[in-house]
N, C-alpha and C positions, 0 to 999 in steps of 0.2 A: 504493500499500500504506499502510495506516494504522500508525503506530508507537506503541508503549507505552514510557513512561519510567519506570524504577524508581529511586529515589534512596535511598541508605543513608548514615546518619550514622556516621563512622568517626573514630578518633583515630590519628594517625602516631606513629612511635617517639619524636618530640620533644614529644608531648603536644598538638600542634595539632589542631584539629578540621577536618574536610573532608567534603565529600559526594562519594560514589562513585556515579555515575550510569550506567545501562545502557540502551541503546536496542535494541528488537527488535520483530518484527511483532506487532501487536495480536492476531491470531488466535491466536498461539501462547500469549500471555498469557492469553486467555480459556479456552483448553483445559487450562490448567495448574492442578492443585489448589492452593488458597490455604493459607497457614499459619493454624492456628487462632488466633483472636483478633485478627489483624491484617487479614485479607482481602486480603493481598498474597502474591505468589509470593516463594519464598525467594531470597536473594541468590545461592545456588549456581545456581538455575535461570536467574535474570537473567543471570549471568556466561556460563553455557553458551550461552544463546540468543544473546547479543550476539556471542559467538565464532563460532558455526556459521552465523548468518544472514549473507547476502551484504550486507544493509542495516544490519547491527548496528553499535552504537558503544558505546565506553566512555570516560568522562572524569572528571575530579575538578574540583570547584569549591571554592573557600575558603568557609569558614564565616565569618559576620559576627555571631555572637552576642556578647553583652556581654562575656563572658570573653575571647573571641579578639580583639575590637576593643581591649579595655584592654591585653592582652599585646602586640599589634602596635604600639599608640601608645607603650607604655613602651619597647619595643625601638627604636623610631624616634627617641624623645627621647635615649635612652642613646647612640645612635650619633652624634647631633649635638653 
């Protein structure tokens, strides 16, 4: 079974960026209406598919943008 991955940029309660990623069957994504202007399925649909699919996944990955990298390095130097 081929899988589709949908990644959404988010910010947690501490202001740190991360990516919320959902995995679900490709055929489900192909049959789902896309959001206007983005060509992607909605995050609500991705979340639902990742929950109800036997092979669905959800995970978070850290953001490595310039702002996040500077914040992380500043916190690291302050702790040393």
